[in-house]
KOLTOR-745221 format. One record per atom (N, C-alpha, C, O): atom name; x, y, z. Coordinates in Angstrom, 2 decimals, padded with zeros to 5 digits. Layout:
atome|px|py|pz
CA|X|Y|Z $
...
! end
This chain:
atome|px|py|pz
N|104.05|083.30|108.63 $
CA|103.85|084.00|107.33 $
C|102.64|085.14|107.47 $
O|101.66|085.04|108.21 $
N|102.91|086.10|106.70 $
CA|101.94|087.26|107.10 $
C|100.94|087.17|105.60 $
O|100.17|088.13|105.55 $
N|100.86|086.46|104.72 $
CA|100.32|086.44|103.68 $
C|099.57|085.23|103.15 $
O|100.09|084.12|103.12 $
N|098.28|085.50|102.71 $
CA|097.39|084.09|102.06 $
C|096.99|084.58|100.74 $
O|097.02|085.76|100.39 $
N|096.60|083.47|099.98 $
CA|096.24|083.98|098.62 $
C|094.74|084.40|098.79 $
O|094.34|084.17|099.92 $
N|093.91|084.90|098.03 $
CA|092.64|085.02|098.31 $
C|091.90|083.89|097.78 $
O|090.74|084.30|097.76 $
N|091.91|082.89|097.42 $
CA|091.32|081.78|097.15 $
C|091.45|080.93|098.59 $
O|090.68|080.00|098.79 $
N|092.41|081.26|099.53 $
CA|092.76|080.55|100.86 $
C|091.77|081.33|101.88 $
O|091.71|080.84|103.01 $
N|090.95|082.51|101.61 $
CA|090.62|083.12|102.73 $
C|089.24|082.88|102.77 $
O|088.72|082.35|101.78 $
N|088.54|083.18|103.77 $
CA|086.74|083.19|103.75 $
C|086.52|084.13|104.62 $
O|087.39|084.94|104.93 $
N|085.20|084.11|105.16 $
CA|084.78|085.39|106.14 $
C|085.22|085.26|107.40 $
O|085.08|086.20|108.17 $
N|085.69|084.31|107.73 $
CA|086.51|084.45|109.06 $
C|087.61|085.21|109.23 $
O|087.89|085.77|110.29 $
N|088.29|085.27|108.14 $
CA|089.57|086.28|107.93 $
C|089.44|087.63|108.06 $
O|090.42|088.37|108.10 $
N|088.18|088.05|108.14 $
CA|087.59|089.65|108.18 $
C|088.53|090.48|108.94 $
O|088.95|091.53|108.43 $
N|088.90|090.10|110.13 $
CA|089.50|090.87|110.92 $
C|091.34|090.91|111.06 $
O|092.01|091.73|111.69 $
N|091.77|089.80|110.31 $
CA|093.23|089.81|109.71 $
C|093.37|090.36|108.52 $
O|094.39|091.01|108.28 $
N|092.60|090.24|107.79 $
CA|092.91|090.32|106.19 $
C|092.05|091.23|105.38 $
O|092.16|091.39|104.17 $
N|090.95|091.97|106.37 $
CA|090.26|092.54|105.79 $
C|089.05|092.48|105.03 $
O|089.22|092.04|103.89 $
N|087.89|092.80|105.33 $
CA|086.78|092.65|104.61 $
C|086.70|092.24|102.73 $
O|086.27|091.16|102.33 $
N|087.03|092.95|102.14 $
CA|087.27|093.04|101.20 $
C|088.11|091.89|100.56 $
O|087.82|091.52|099.43 $
N|088.96|091.42|101.12 $
CA|089.93|090.19|101.04 $
C|089.02|089.04|101.24 $
O|088.92|088.21|100.34 $
N|088.31|088.90|102.41 $
CA|087.58|087.99|103.14 $
C|086.29|087.47|102.04 $
O|085.94|086.33|101.74 $
N|085.85|088.65|101.67 $
CA|084.78|088.38|100.96 $
C|085.20|088.01|099.34 $
O|084.44|087.31|098.67 $
N|086.39|088.50|098.82 $
CA|086.68|087.99|097.53 $
C|087.06|086.38|097.93 $
O|086.66|085.45|097.22 $
N|087.63|086.23|098.79 $
CA|087.85|084.67|098.94 $
C|086.61|083.58|099.13 $
O|086.62|082.39|098.83 $
N|085.70|084.23|099.63 $
CA|084.63|083.74|099.94 $
C|083.71|083.47|098.60 $
O|082.94|082.52|098.46 $
N|083.93|084.44|097.74 $
CA|083.42|084.51|096.43 $
C|084.21|083.34|095.23 $
O|083.72|082.77|094.26 $
N|085.46|083.32|095.73 $
CA|086.26|082.41|094.88 $
C|085.79|080.90|095.34 $
O|085.60|079.96|094.57 $
N|085.67|080.90|096.42 $
CA|084.98|079.36|097.02 $
C|083.81|078.73|096.67 $
O|083.50|077.54|096.62 $
N|082.97|080.14|096.33 $
CA|081.46|079.81|095.86 $
C|081.76|079.47|094.26 $
O|081.00|078.76|093.62 $
N|082.57|079.88|093.86 $
CA|082.75|079.37|092.31 $
C|082.59|080.75|091.62 $
O|082.50|080.66|090.39 $
N|082.54|081.70|092.01 $
CA|082.74|083.24|091.30 $
C|084.01|083.55|090.74 $
O|085.05|083.33|091.37 $
N|084.01|084.07|089.53 $
CA|085.33|084.16|089.00 $
C|086.04|085.50|089.78 $
O|085.72|086.68|089.66 $
N|087.21|084.85|090.68 $
CA|087.57|086.49|091.15 $
C|089.34|086.18|090.70 $
O|089.89|085.08|090.81 $
N|089.86|087.21|090.28 $
CA|091.28|087.11|089.86 $
C|092.16|086.84|090.84 $
O|092.07|087.41|091.93 $
N|093.18|085.88|090.54 $
CA|094.21|085.71|091.72 $
C|094.82|086.89|092.30 $
O|095.05|087.92|091.69 $
N|095.07|086.67|093.52 $
CA|095.62|087.70|094.60 $
C|096.31|087.28|095.77 $
O|096.20|086.08|096.04 $
N|096.88|087.85|096.39 $
CA|097.24|087.90|097.66 $
C|097.18|088.86|098.47 $
O|097.52|090.00|098.16 $
N|096.60|088.43|100.02 $
CA|096.48|089.51|100.59 $
C|097.44|089.31|101.85 $
O|097.90|088.25|102.28 $
N|097.61|090.63|102.33 $
CA|098.76|090.81|103.31 $
C|098.04|091.17|104.85 $
O|097.20|092.05|105.03 $
N|098.54|090.34|105.80 $
CA|097.99|090.36|106.94 $
C|098.11|091.75|107.91 $
O|099.06|092.50|107.70 $
N|097.24|092.06|108.87 $
CA|097.11|093.20|109.38 $
C|098.32|093.50|110.50 $
O|098.75|094.55|110.96 $
N|098.67|092.05|110.75 $
CA|100.17|091.81|111.85 $
C|101.36|092.23|111.23 $
O|102.25|092.74|111.91 $
N|101.48|092.06|109.88 $
CA|102.80|092.94|109.42 $
C|102.33|094.49|109.24 $
O|103.03|095.24|109.91 $
N|101.71|094.89|108.78 $
CA|101.47|096.45|109.00 $
C|101.76|096.94|110.42 $
O|102.35|098.00|110.63 $
N|101.29|096.02|111.47 $
CA|101.14|096.31|112.94 $
C|102.86|096.30|113.30 $
O|103.42|097.20|113.93 $
N|103.53|095.11|112.77 $
CA|104.83|095.09|112.86 $
C|105.78|096.20|112.43 $
O|106.79|096.50|113.07 $
N|105.33|096.87|111.18 $
CA|105.83|098.13|110.80 $
C|105.77|098.97|111.49 $
O|106.83|099.48|111.87 $
N|104.54|099.46|111.95 $
CA|104.12|100.55|113.16 $
C|105.07|100.42|114.25 $
O|105.81|101.32|114.63 $
N|105.00|099.13|114.77 $
CA|105.86|099.00|115.88 $
C|107.12|099.11|115.88 $
O|107.63|099.61|116.89 $
N|107.84|098.77|114.98 $
CA|109.15|098.85|114.67 $
C|109.63|100.43|114.69 $
O|110.63|100.82|115.28 $
N|108.76|101.22|113.95 $
CA|109.36|102.67|114.19 $
C|108.69|103.51|115.09 $
O|108.80|104.73|115.00 $
N|107.94|102.93|116.03 $
CA|107.30|103.80|117.25 $
C|106.31|104.69|116.39 $
O|106.11|105.85|116.75 $
N|105.68|104.17|115.22 $
CA|104.87|105.59|114.29 $
C|103.59|105.54|115.11 $
O|102.79|106.33|114.60 $
N|103.05|104.92|116.20 $
CA|101.87|105.33|116.87 $
C|102.06|106.14|117.81 $
O|101.09|106.80|118.16 $
N|103.22|106.31|118.45 $
CA|103.62|107.30|119.55 $
C|103.86|108.36|118.55 $
O|103.25|109.35|118.94 $
N|104.54|108.63|117.33 $
CA|104.26|109.78|116.86 $
C|103.25|110.19|116.17 $
O|103.02|111.34|115.80 $
N|102.51|109.07|115.95 $
CA|101.01|109.95|115.43 $
C|100.36|110.58|116.50 $
O|099.96|111.75|116.47 $
N|100.24|109.79|117.48 $
CA|099.68|110.55|118.78 $
C|100.16|111.89|119.24 $
O|099.46|112.73|119.82 $
N|101.64|112.03|118.88 $
CA|102.39|113.25|119.52 $
C|101.85|114.32|118.46 $
O|101.35|115.33|118.95 $
N|101.90|114.23|117.02 $
CA|101.30|115.04|116.29 $
C|099.83|115.47|116.31 $
O|099.45|116.62|116.09 $
N|099.19|114.60|116.54 $
CA|097.78|114.88|116.80 $
C|097.50|115.81|118.14 $
O|096.66|116.71|118.18 $
N|098.36|115.42|119.22 $
CA|098.12|116.31|120.43 $
C|098.85|117.44|120.39 $
O|098.64|118.40|121.14 $
N|099.76|117.42|119.50 $
CA|100.51|118.83|119.43 $
C|100.06|119.73|118.81 $
O|100.08|120.88|119.25 $
N|099.55|119.38|117.58 $
CA|098.53|119.98|116.17 $
C|097.38|120.53|116.83 $
O|097.16|121.73|116.98 $
N|096.57|119.46|117.27 $
CA|094.99|119.59|117.85 $
C|094.26|120.03|116.75 $
O|093.36|120.80|117.08 $
N|094.35|119.78|115.47 $
CA|093.64|120.10|114.53 $
C|092.09|120.21|114.43 $
O|091.45|119.22|114.78 $
N|091.45|121.29|114.01 $
CA|090.34|121.89|114.34 $
C|089.65|122.10|113.13 $
O|088.49|121.73|112.98 $
N|090.36|122.74|112.16 $
CA|089.91|123.02|110.67 $
C|090.41|122.40|109.84 $
O|091.35|121.67|110.17 $
N|090.03|122.44|108.60 $
CA|090.26|121.41|107.48 $
C|091.75|121.66|107.34 $
O|092.48|120.68|107.20 $
N|092.38|123.12|107.36 $
CA|093.60|123.28|106.93 $
C|094.43|122.83|108.11 $
O|095.65|122.77|107.95 $
N|093.96|122.54|109.16 $
CA|094.89|122.04|110.54 $
C|094.80|120.53|110.05 $
O|095.86|119.91|109.96 $
N|093.75|119.97|109.75 $
CA|093.77|118.46|109.58 $
C|094.73|118.15|108.42 $
O|095.60|117.28|108.48 $
N|094.46|119.01|107.27 $
CA|095.28|118.67|106.16 $
C|096.89|119.00|106.64 $
O|097.83|118.39|106.12 $
N|097.05|119.84|107.50 $
CA|098.75|119.81|107.85 $
C|099.06|118.80|108.59 $
O|100.20|118.36|108.46 $
N|098.22|118.20|109.49 $
CA|098.20|116.85|110.37 $
C|098.19|115.77|109.47 $
O|098.86|114.84|109.92 $
N|097.67|115.52|108.33 $
CA|097.84|114.37|107.51 $
C|099.15|114.29|106.91 $
O|099.85|113.28|106.85 $
N|099.46|115.58|106.42 $
CA|101.05|115.56|105.90 $
C|102.10|115.46|106.81 $
O|103.28|115.16|106.61 $
N|101.56|115.72|107.74 $
CA|102.79|115.28|108.93 $
C|102.64|113.73|109.52 $
O|103.40|113.19|110.33 $
N|101.77|113.29|109.05 $
CA|101.50|111.69|109.57 $
C|101.94|111.15|108.40 $
O|102.67|110.17|108.51 $
N|101.72|111.48|107.46 $
CA|102.30|110.60|105.88 $
C|103.80|110.88|105.98 $
O|104.61|110.00|105.71 $
N|104.17|112.13|106.36 $
CA|105.68|112.20|106.17 $
C|106.54|111.22|107.15 $
O|107.66|110.77|106.90 $
N|105.72|110.99|108.39 $
CA|106.28|110.14|109.44 $
C|106.19|108.55|109.16 $
O|106.72|107.77|109.95 $
N|105.54|108.12|108.11 $
CA|105.44|106.94|107.47 $
C|106.46|106.89|106.23 $
O|106.95|105.84|105.84 $
N|106.68|107.96|105.74 $
CA|107.39|107.96|104.52 $
C|108.94|107.95|104.93 $
O|109.69|107.31|104.21 $
N|109.40|108.56|105.92 $
CA|110.88|108.54|106.28 $
C|111.26|107.26|106.80 $
O|112.46|106.99|106.73 $
N|110.41|106.34|107.36 $
CA|111.07|105.25|108.08 $
C|111.44|104.37|107.21 $
O|111.02|104.34|106.05 $
N|112.37|103.48|107.76 $
CA|113.13|102.29|107.08 $
C|112.06|101.20|107.20 $
O|111.37|101.09|108.21 $
N|111.97|100.39|106.13 $
CA|111.09|099.14|106.50 $
C|112.17|098.23|106.75 $
O|113.23|098.33|106.13 $
N|111.94|097.18|107.78 $
CA|112.69|096.14|108.10 $
C|112.79|095.32|107.13 $
O|111.89|095.09|106.33 $
N|114.27|094.65|107.12 $
CA|114.49|093.80|105.41 $
C|113.48|092.45|105.80 $
O|113.38|091.80|104.76 $
N|112.83|091.90|106.73 $
CA|111.82|090.69|106.81 $
C|110.72|091.30|106.48 $
O|110.03|090.49|105.88 $
N|110.01|092.69|106.61 $
CA|109.15|092.96|106.14 $
C|109.13|093.21|104.91 $
O|108.14|092.85|104.27 $
N|110.17|093.86|104.27 $
CA|110.30|093.90|102.97 $
C|110.26|092.78|102.25 $
O|109.61|092.80|101.20 $
N|110.98|091.53|102.67 $
CA|111.13|090.28|102.03 $
C|109.63|089.72|102.14 $
O|109.22|089.01|101.22 $
N|108.90|089.96|103.06 $
CA|107.37|089.45|103.06 $
C|106.70|090.09|101.80 $
O|106.19|089.38|100.93 $
N|106.71|091.46|101.73 $
CA|105.61|091.85|100.66 $
C|106.57|091.93|099.30 $
O|106.10|092.50|098.32 $
N|107.69|091.46|099.24 $
CA|108.31|091.10|097.63 $
C|107.85|089.68|097.59 $
O|107.48|089.34|096.47 $
N|107.78|088.70|098.54 $
CA|107.36|087.67|098.23 $
C|105.75|087.42|097.92 $
O|105.35|086.39|097.38 $
N|104.98|088.36|098.29 $
CA|103.64|088.37|098.33 $
C|103.51|088.90|096.72 $
O|102.65|088.38|096.01 $
N|104.27|089.82|096.26 $
CA|104.20|090.27|094.97 $
C|104.53|088.97|093.84 $
O|103.88|088.62|092.86 $
N|105.57|088.51|094.29 $
CA|105.95|087.19|093.36 $
C|105.21|085.99|093.09 $
O|105.30|085.29|092.08 $
N|104.43|085.80|094.14 $
CA|103.42|085.01|094.57 $
C|102.37|085.13|093.37 $
O|101.86|084.15|092.82 $
N|102.11|086.45|093.05 $
CA|101.02|086.50|091.92 $
C|101.56|086.41|090.65 $
O|100.81|086.71|089.72 $
N|102.83|086.03|090.38 $
CA|103.36|085.71|089.06 $
C|102.73|086.56|087.98 $
O|102.26|086.13|086.93 $
N|102.77|087.66|088.32 $
CA|102.03|088.80|087.15 $
C|102.86|089.98|086.85 $
O|103.53|090.50|087.75 $
N|102.87|090.41|085.73 $
CA|104.11|091.55|085.51 $
C|103.50|092.89|086.18 $
O|104.24|093.85|086.36 $
N|102.18|092.92|086.54 $
CA|102.07|094.00|086.81 $
C|100.98|093.62|088.14 $
O|100.55|092.47|088.21 $
N|100.63|094.47|089.00 $
CA|099.45|094.02|090.30 $
C|098.85|095.56|090.50 $
O|099.30|096.67|090.22 $
N|097.43|095.04|091.21 $
CA|096.86|096.18|091.99 $
C|097.12|096.21|093.12 $
O|097.35|095.13|093.65 $
N|097.18|097.44|093.94 $
CA|097.19|097.23|095.46 $
C|095.76|097.78|096.03 $
O|095.16|098.67|095.42 $
N|095.34|097.32|096.99 $
CA|094.28|097.92|097.64 $
C|094.53|098.02|099.08 $
O|094.78|096.99|099.70 $
N|094.50|099.10|099.66 $
CA|094.51|099.18|101.10 $
C|093.79|099.89|101.76 $
O|093.45|100.99|101.31 $
N|093.34|099.42|103.12 $
CA|092.03|099.79|103.55 $
C|092.14|099.49|105.31 $
O|092.77|098.50|105.69 $
N|091.60|100.25|106.13 $
CA|091.42|099.60|107.26 $
C|090.67|098.27|107.23 $
O|090.04|097.99|106.21 $
N|090.67|097.58|108.07 $
CA|089.94|096.19|108.11 $
C|088.61|096.63|108.63 $
O|087.75|095.77|108.45 $
N|088.17|097.77|109.26 $
CA|086.73|097.71|109.49 $
C|086.15|098.71|108.63 $
O|085.04|099.05|109.02 $
N|086.57|099.33|107.53 $
CA|086.15|099.99|106.58 $
C|085.00|098.90|105.73 $
O|083.93|099.35|105.33 $
N|085.30|097.77|105.58 $
CA|084.45|097.00|104.88 $
C|083.65|096.10|105.82 $
O|083.40|094.95|105.45 $
N|083.20|096.56|107.08 $
CA|082.39|095.85|108.00 $
C|081.20|095.75|107.55 $
O|080.98|096.40|106.52 $
N|080.03|094.91|108.14 $
CA|078.72|094.85|107.91 $
C|078.04|096.27|108.09 $
O|076.98|096.54|107.53 $
N|078.65|097.09|108.85 $
CA|077.59|098.37|109.13 $
C|078.39|099.58|108.21 $
O|077.89|100.68|108.40 $
N|079.29|099.57|107.47 $
CA|080.00|100.23|106.73 $
C|080.11|100.10|105.11 $
O|080.55|100.90|104.28 $
N|079.56|098.89|104.98 $
CA|079.89|098.55|103.28 $
C|078.78|097.54|103.25 $
O|078.44|096.93|104.26 $
N|078.15|097.34|101.91 $
CA|077.26|096.71|101.23 $
C|077.77|095.37|101.42 $
O|078.98|095.22|101.26 $
N|077.06|094.37|101.73 $
CA|077.18|093.05|101.69 $
C|076.59|092.26|100.86 $
O|076.78|091.05|100.92 $
! end
């Protein structure tokens, strides 16, 4: 399984679920009011990236374009976003995401996505 409820997470889960989710889980365990939520593992994203050889394509885009100016970086970002958009998501990955949504039992959800190291002790207030 590639998902866990926020209440099931603690600070040891930073690497796999991200700092924000780990801290929310920790806060919930301390009795702080935290809305129910589900965190999806970085392993699920890694499976998506591996399945479509996306890392190779991103490397190729960057090595071919070699962006140096803001306009070039914007063009490279557009090409990378396009590479992600055109990929088909494997059925098992799609099923895991749908299960995570259903697990919230909410009519609407908010999605937060970031790199797991964006919420590290050196890059975020703790």
